[in-house]
LOVEX-495422 format. One record per residue (C-alpha): residue number from 1; x, y, z. Coordinates in nm, 3 decimals, decimal comma, m for minus. Each point is the difference from the previous one (the first is absolute). Layout:
BEGIN
NUM | X | Y | Z
...
END
This chain:
BEGIN
1 | 0,000 | 0,000 | 0,000
2 | 0,124 | 0,353 | m0,064
3 | 0,139 | 0,185 | 0,304
4 | m0,285 | 0,250 | m0,035
5 | m0,348 | m0,109 | m0,105
6 | m0,084 | 0,179 | m0,328
7 | m0,269 | 0,268 | 0,023
8 | m0,209 | m0,185 | m0,259
9 | m0,004 | m0,327 | 0,196
10 | m0,279 | m0,104 | 0,237
11 | 0,284 | m0,081 | 0,242
12 | m0,019 | m0,271 | 0,263
13 | m0,308 | m0,219 | m0,027
14 | m0,140 | m0,281 | 0,213
15 | m0,199 | m0,286 | m0,154
16 | m0,343 | m0,068 | 0,151
17 | m0,211 | m0,315 | 0,011
18 | m0,377 | m0,039 | m0,016
19 | m0,146 | m0,326 | 0,129
20 | m0,325 | m0,140 | m0,140
21 | m0,201 | m0,266 | 0,181
22 | m0,287 | m0,023 | m0,248
23 | 0,060 | m0,275 | m0,261
24 | 0,102 | 0,108 | m0,349
25 | m0,152 | m0,209 | m0,279
26 | 0,264 | m0,054 | m0,269
27 | m0,057 | m0,061 | m0,370
28 | 0,148 | m0,350 | 0,033
29 | m0,285 | m0,100 | 0,233
30 | 0,203 | 0,014 | 0,322
31 | m0,103 | 0,215 | 0,296
32 | 0,292 | 0,168 | 0,174
33 | m0,139 | 0,007 | 0,354
34 | 0,223 | 0,281 | 0,125
35 | 0,292 | 0,194 | m0,143
36 | 0,228 | 0,301 | 0,036
37 | 0,078 | 0,272 | m0,251
38 | 0,323 | 0,195 | 0,043
39 | m0,002 | 0,353 | m0,140
40 | 0,171 | 0,336 | 0,010
41 | m0,147 | 0,349 | m0,019
42 | 0,155 | 0,330 | m0,106
43 | m0,145 | 0,347 | 0,038
44 | m0,314 | 0,086 | 0,196
45 | m0,365 | m0,080 | m0,059
46 | m0,200 | 0,321 | m0,034
47 | m0,320 | 0,084 | 0,188
48 | m0,243 | m0,147 | m0,252
49 | 0,221 | m0,298 | m0,097
50 | 0,006 | 0,118 | m0,361
51 | 0,377 | m0,011 | m0,062
52 | 0,071 | m0,373 | 0,042
53 | 0,203 | m0,180 | m0,266
54 | 0,054 | m0,376 | m0,017
55 | 0,329 | m0,131 | m0,140
56 | m0,012 | m0,359 | m0,129
57 | 0,336 | m0,175 | m0,013
58 | 0,148 | m0,224 | m0,268
59 | 0,115 | m0,363 | 0,020
60 | 0,313 | 0,025 | 0,213
61 | m0,077 | 0,326 | 0,181
62 | m0,180 | 0,056 | 0,330
63 | m0,155 | 0,269 | 0,218
64 | 0,327 | 0,193 | 0,043
65 | m0,050 | 0,242 | m0,288
66 | 0,173 | 0,310 | 0,137
67 | 0,224 | 0,129 | 0,275
68 | 0,235 | m0,191 | 0,228
69 | m0,054 | m0,245 | 0,285
70 | 0,297 | 0,119 | 0,204
71 | 0,296 | 0,235 | m0,012
72 | 0,215 | m0,300 | m0,092
73 | m0,227 | m0,097 | m0,289
74 | 0,192 | 0,051 | m0,324
75 | m0,286 | m0,077 | m0,234
76 | m0,316 | 0,212 | m0,015
77 | m0,343 | m0,130 | m0,103
78 | m0,038 | m0,140 | m0,347
79 | m0,185 | 0,308 | m0,137
80 | 0,206 | 0,269 | 0,170
81 | 0,030 | 0,155 | m0,346
82 | m0,369 | 0,091 | m0,001
83 | m0,127 | 0,022 | 0,360
84 | 0,094 | 0,284 | 0,234
85 | m0,033 | 0,373 | 0,070
86 | 0,001 | 0,190 | m0,329
87 | 0,029 | m0,319 | m0,206
88 | m0,247 | m0,137 | m0,254
89 | m0,212 | m0,159 | 0,274
90 | 0,035 | 0,298 | 0,230
91 | m0,039 | m0,090 | 0,367
92 | m0,047 | 0,369 | 0,081
93 | m0,344 | m0,045 | m0,156
94 | m0,078 | m0,371 | m0,010
95 | m0,040 | m0,272 | 0,263
96 | 0,169 | m0,302 | m0,155
97 | m0,053 | m0,362 | 0,103
98 | 0,194 | m0,300 | m0,130
99 | m0,094 | m0,348 | 0,131
100 | 0,194 | m0,325 | m0,033
101 | m0,221 | m0,241 | m0,191
102 | m0,138 | m0,317 | 0,153
103 | 0,240 | m0,285 | m0,062
104 | 0,292 | 0,238 | 0,038
105 | 0,306 | m0,049 | 0,215
106 | 0,040 | 0,342 | 0,158
107 | m0,260 | m0,001 | 0,277
108 | m0,328 | m0,091 | m0,164
109 | m0,132 | m0,352 | 0,050
110 | 0,169 | m0,236 | m0,244
111 | 0,169 | m0,340 | m0,036
112 | 0,263 | 0,073 | 0,268
113 | m0,269 | 0,101 | 0,253
114 | m0,097 | m0,250 | 0,269
115 | m0,327 | m0,179 | m0,075
116 | m0,210 | 0,050 | 0,317
117 | m0,128 | m0,359 | m0,025
118 | 0,340 | m0,173 | m0,026
119 | 0,232 | 0,265 | 0,149
120 | 0,232 | m0,072 | m0,292
121 | 0,063 | 0,217 | m0,307
122 | m0,273 | m0,032 | m0,261
123 | 0,261 | m0,080 | m0,265
124 | m0,163 | m0,156 | m0,308
125 | m0,334 | m0,020 | 0,187
126 | m0,044 | 0,376 | m0,029
127 | m0,280 | 0,051 | m0,253
128 | 0,051 | 0,138 | m0,348
129 | m0,088 | 0,370 | 0,002
130 | m0,108 | 0,213 | m0,294
131 | 0,004 | 0,368 | m0,090
132 | m0,372 | 0,006 | 0,080
133 | 0,076 | m0,134 | 0,350
134 | 0,262 | 0,270 | 0,054
135 | m0,243 | 0,271 | m0,104
136 | m0,267 | m0,138 | 0,233
137 | 0,243 | 0,001 | 0,292
138 | 0,115 | 0,354 | m0,085
139 | m0,363 | 0,114 | 0,000
140 | m0,041 | m0,147 | 0,350
141 | 0,315 | 0,182 | 0,111
142 | m0,145 | 0,324 | m0,138
143 | m0,319 | m0,063 | 0,201
144 | 0,202 | m0,035 | 0,320
145 | 0,184 | 0,324 | m0,076
146 | m0,323 | 0,187 | m0,065
147 | 0,069 | 0,055 | m0,370
148 | m0,323 | m0,037 | m0,199
149 | 0,149 | 0,118 | m0,328
150 | 0,359 | 0,022 | m0,123
151 | 0,098 | 0,317 | m0,179
152 | 0,219 | m0,229 | m0,212
153 | 0,118 | m0,359 | m0,019
154 | 0,344 | m0,024 | m0,161
155 | 0,224 | m0,289 | m0,100
156 | 0,265 | m0,118 | m0,242
157 | 0,029 | m0,346 | m0,156
158 | m0,192 | m0,245 | 0,221
159 | m0,100 | 0,306 | 0,201
160 | m0,164 | 0,143 | m0,313
161 | m0,202 | m0,318 | m0,036
162 | m0,134 | 0,056 | 0,351
163 | m0,102 | 0,351 | m0,104
164 | m0,201 | m0,143 | m0,290
165 | m0,170 | m0,249 | 0,234
166 | m0,082 | 0,281 | 0,243
167 | m0,160 | 0,205 | m0,277
168 | m0,228 | m0,292 | m0,089
169 | m0,086 | m0,153 | 0,338
170 | m0,020 | 0,319 | 0,207
171 | m0,084 | 0,256 | m0,266
172 | m0,149 | 0,254 | 0,240
173 | 0,293 | m0,017 | 0,242
174 | 0,267 | 0,169 | m0,215
175 | m0,006 | 0,324 | m0,195
176 | 0,323 | m0,049 | m0,196
177 | 0,176 | m0,312 | m0,122
178 | 0,366 | 0,016 | m0,103
179 | 0,124 | m0,310 | m0,183
180 | 0,371 | m0,011 | m0,082
181 | 0,191 | m0,262 | m0,203
182 | m0,280 | m0,255 | 0,033
183 | m0,216 | m0,226 | m0,216
184 | m0,361 | m0,125 | 0,001
185 | 0,131 | m0,356 | 0,031
186 | 0,326 | m0,188 | m0,051
187 | 0,109 | m0,129 | m0,339
188 | 0,086 | m0,367 | m0,042
189 | 0,367 | 0,101 | m0,010
190 | m0,027 | 0,174 | 0,337
191 | m0,175 | m0,298 | 0,154
192 | 0,283 | m0,211 | m0,141
193 | 0,265 | 0,215 | 0,170
194 | m0,186 | m0,034 | 0,329
195 | m0,022 | m0,377 | m0,034
196 | 0,374 | m0,033 | m0,064
197 | 0,063 | 0,210 | 0,313
198 | m0,234 | m0,217 | 0,206
199 | 0,160 | m0,320 | m0,125
200 | 0,344 | 0,133 | 0,095
201 | m0,129 | 0,043 | 0,356
202 | m0,205 | m0,318 | 0,029
203 | 0,274 | m0,228 | m0,135
204 | 0,260 | 0,136 | 0,242
205 | 0,096 | m0,286 | 0,238
206 | m0,048 | 0,237 | 0,294
207 | m0,360 | 0,081 | m0,096
208 | m0,140 | m0,307 | 0,182
209 | m0,338 | 0,038 | m0,173
210 | m0,036 | 0,344 | 0,150
211 | 0,069 | m0,109 | 0,359
212 | 0,358 | 0,122 | 0,010
213 | m0,073 | 0,197 | 0,320
214 | m0,036 | m0,334 | 0,182
215 | 0,343 | m0,104 | m0,128
216 | 0,173 | 0,327 | 0,091
217 | 0,080 | 0,036 | m0,369
218 | m0,048 | 0,251 | m0,283
219 | m0,020 | m0,095 | m0,368
220 | 0,274 | 0,250 | m0,073
221 | 0,108 | m0,127 | m0,338
222 | m0,353 | m0,013 | m0,139
223 | m0,103 | 0,340 | 0,133
224 | 0,323 | 0,153 | m0,129
225 | m0,060 | m0,141 | m0,348
226 | m0,362 | 0,118 | 0,004
227 | 0,113 | 0,353 | 0,085
228 | 0,273 | m0,002 | m0,264
229 | m0,252 | m0,102 | m0,265
230 | m0,249 | 0,260 | 0,115
231 | 0,261 | 0,273 | 0,008
232 | 0,093 | m0,065 | m0,362
233 | m0,362 | 0,058 | m0,101
234 | m0,019 | 0,327 | 0,194
235 | 0,284 | 0,152 | m0,203
236 | 0,010 | 0,071 | m0,371
237 | 0,273 | m0,119 | m0,235
238 | 0,106 | 0,363 | m0,050
239 | 0,022 | 0,057 | 0,375
240 | 0,211 | m0,311 | 0,052
241 | 0,224 | 0,089 | m0,293
242 | 0,049 | 0,352 | 0,133
243 | 0,065 | m0,120 | 0,355
244 | 0,218 | m0,304 | m0,068
245 | 0,067 | m0,045 | m0,371
246 | 0,221 | m0,310 | m0,028
247 | 0,244 | 0,128 | 0,257
248 | 0,216 | m0,268 | 0,157
249 | 0,042 | 0,010 | 0,375
250 | 0,375 | m0,068 | m0,013
251 | 0,062 | 0,149 | m0,342
252 | 0,070 | m0,339 | m0,159
253 | m0,171 | m0,326 | m0,089
254 | 0,072 | m0,281 | 0,247
255 | m0,161 | m0,284 | m0,195
256 | m0,213 | m0,123 | 0,292
257 | m0,345 | 0,010 | 0,155
258 | 0,066 | 0,236 | 0,287
259 | m0,100 | 0,368 | m0,020
260 | 0,179 | 0,165 | m0,293
261 | m0,238 | 0,263 | m0,137
262 | m0,114 | 0,294 | 0,212
263 | m0,365 | m0,082 | m0,070
264 | 0,053 | m0,345 | 0,153
265 | 0,144 | 0,156 | 0,313
266 | m0,289 | 0,246 | 0,022
267 | m0,270 | m0,267 | m0,034
268 | 0,163 | m0,225 | 0,257
269 | 0,023 | 0,291 | 0,243
270 | m0,367 | 0,087 | m0,052
271 | m0,100 | m0,363 | 0,046
272 | 0,198 | m0,048 | 0,321
273 | m0,126 | 0,327 | 0,149
274 | m0,360 | m0,098 | m0,075
275 | 0,032 | m0,330 | 0,187
276 | 0,079 | 0,189 | 0,320
277 | m0,313 | 0,216 | m0,014
278 | m0,276 | m0,205 | m0,163
279 | m0,185 | m0,323 | 0,073
280 | m0,013 | m0,272 | m0,267
281 | m0,362 | m0,100 | 0,071
282 | m0,104 | 0,363 | m0,026
283 | 0,173 | 0,023 | m0,338
284 | m0,203 | m0,298 | m0,120
285 | m0,323 | 0,161 | 0,120
286 | 0,072 | 0,339 | m0,154
287 | 0,081 | m0,145 | m0,342
288 | m0,320 | m0,207 | 0,008
289 | m0,201 | 0,312 | 0,082
290 | 0,156 | 0,159 | m0,309
291 | m0,087 | m0,301 | m0,214
292 | m0,362 | m0,012 | 0,116
293 | m0,071 | 0,370 | m0,042
294 | m0,260 | 0,044 | m0,273
295 | m0,286 | 0,232 | 0,102
296 | m0,171 | m0,046 | m0,337
297 | m0,052 | m0,370 | 0,078
298 | m0,309 | 0,082 | 0,208
299 | m0,140 | 0,209 | m0,285
300 | m0,003 | m0,240 | m0,298
301 | 0,371 | 0,064 | m0,062
302 | m0,090 | 0,357 | m0,093
303 | 0,225 | 0,263 | 0,156
304 | m0,227 | 0,279 | m0,122
305 | m0,291 | m0,159 | 0,184
306 | 0,212 | m0,048 | 0,313
307 | 0,110 | 0,364 | 0,004
308 | m0,353 | 0,123 | m0,066
309 | m0,040 | m0,024 | 0,378
310 | 0,283 | 0,246 | 0,066
311 | m0,082 | 0,354 | 0,110
312 | 0,348 | 0,139 | 0,062
313 | 0,201 | 0,226 | m0,226
314 | 0,311 | m0,179 | m0,125
315 | 0,364 | 0,073 | m0,068
316 | 0,171 | m0,286 | m0,184
317 | 0,377 | 0,008 | m0,050
318 | 0,221 | m0,237 | m0,199
319 | 0,367 | m0,009 | m0,104
320 | 0,118 | m0,065 | m0,354
321 | 0,278 | m0,243 | 0,100
322 | m0,216 | m0,202 | 0,241
323 | m0,027 | m0,337 | m0,175
324 | m0,139 | m0,178 | 0,305
325 | m0,312 | 0,221 | 0,008
326 | 0,028 | 0,167 | m0,338
327 | m0,179 | 0,326 | m0,089
328 | m0,241 | m0,200 | m0,217
329 | m0,142 | m0,150 | 0,318
330 | m0,058 | 0,343 | 0,153
331 | m0,171 | 0,109 | m0,321
332 | m0,243 | m0,290 | 0,043
333 | m0,099 | 0,150 | 0,334
334 | m0,029 | 0,348 | m0,151
335 | m0,217 | m0,126 | m0,287
336 | m0,236 | m0,179 | 0,238
337 | m0,031 | 0,317 | 0,205
338 | m0,062 | 0,211 | m0,310
339 | m0,263 | m0,249 | m0,116
340 | m0,185 | 0,085 | 0,320
341 | 0,053 | 0,376 | m0,042
342 | 0,202 | 0,010 | 0,321
343 | 0,233 | 0,291 | 0,065
344 | 0,350 | m0,139 | m0,065
345 | 0,341 | 0,158 | m0,056
346 | 0,273 | m0,213 | m0,157
347 | 0,376 | 0,056 | m0,011
348 | 0,253 | m0,221 | m0,176
349 | 0,344 | 0,094 | 0,128
350 | 0,295 | m0,058 | m0,233
351 | 0,281 | m0,141 | 0,214
352 | 0,253 | m0,286 | m0,030
353 | m0,037 | m0,129 | 0,358
354 | m0,257 | m0,277 | m0,045
355 | m0,272 | m0,100 | 0,247
356 | 0,188 | 0,138 | 0,302
357 | m0,039 | 0,352 | m0,144
358 | m0,306 | 0,060 | 0,218
359 | 0,230 | m0,002 | 0,306
360 | 0,258 | 0,240 | m0,145
361 | 0,041 | 0,382 | 0,011
362 | m0,065 | 0,053 | m0,371
363 | m0,084 | 0,364 | m0,077
364 | m0,269 | m0,049 | m0,266
365 | m0,172 | m0,264 | 0,215
366 | 0,010 | 0,208 | 0,318
367 | m0,118 | 0,310 | m0,189
368 | m0,307 | m0,179 | m0,134
369 | m0,075 | m0,177 | 0,326
370 | 0,065 | 0,317 | 0,201
371 | m0,225 | 0,218 | m0,215
372 | m0,284 | m0,247 | 0,044
373 | 0,048 | m0,016 | 0,377
374 | 0,023 | 0,379 | 0,026
375 | m0,351 | 0,023 | m0,143
376 | m0,117 | m0,223 | 0,286
377 | 0,147 | 0,236 | 0,261
378 | m0,264 | 0,258 | m0,092
379 | m0,271 | m0,246 | 0,105
380 | 0,139 | m0,051 | 0,349
381 | m0,138 | 0,204 | 0,287
382 | 0,277 | 0,106 | 0,235
END
């Protein structure tokens, strides 16, 4: 962490936990009898609760979206670029909430949580959760916090999919929907990437059919490979070429299978670091939630019909070099919204950074996003 907290940071933040005793009926048919949701808040809720914004996180993120957990914490929240005083999501005006999704591994009830019936970690017995389940649990969290309507629900990637689900299932409970680097459903190729990642984890000898907690083990190799594969898909070819090229780590070819190219070193580092902060069973759950997301399925496979229920105004943002969730997929969302005469703004940002661009301080992106959010400030009563 910097010696002095930047003026545009929310500063030191403390995660909170909300416990729910009422059962939550999941799409898979399972009732989760009780559960916890971890979350963080930034800024202050105004008198009439009209300035609340929900941030939905992506696959490997969590509730720590901004600020620092301690003075020793070197790494701020995952969306520090956008959340804070004077930033795009300006905490001088907005009350921002970011929960950790059910099935997560950072405080919300998930596979590593103790099952109250067995007093052992749920492990593979934790039920499959869907984007719809997450949205339902987030709505219950909003109820507990006294928020009847969000000023905006915002998310990138898998977070953007949650925004779409919110706009359909709870149309009257959000005024603005901001969908960034997302898609209305995964392509077969994307499902294929997720399956390879899951197989890497599940075939690791230390996986123990998902009960590795009982064996004091971690499927390190499998989780590392899954992360390496995922990370490749988050970057574009241009970004990797610009960052690494074909640079050799030692400046010469060693004719072996150890790390020789800088990109190999980078991917191994990312994979190893991920193992220390993420749970393998959670990774399996999150990728399945991605695979299953298809809001049009309940509406005769018609996205236009699904989004006919939406009432929010939309901002949809895509990035030209994002081949994981390509701009064509965002345009499908925009077309379905236009077919319903919804108010939608669309920006396609030309950048070489790939899918991860939505996390980066890219001027054109922040200018578009910031201008849209500035218009929302005028609607907030101080």
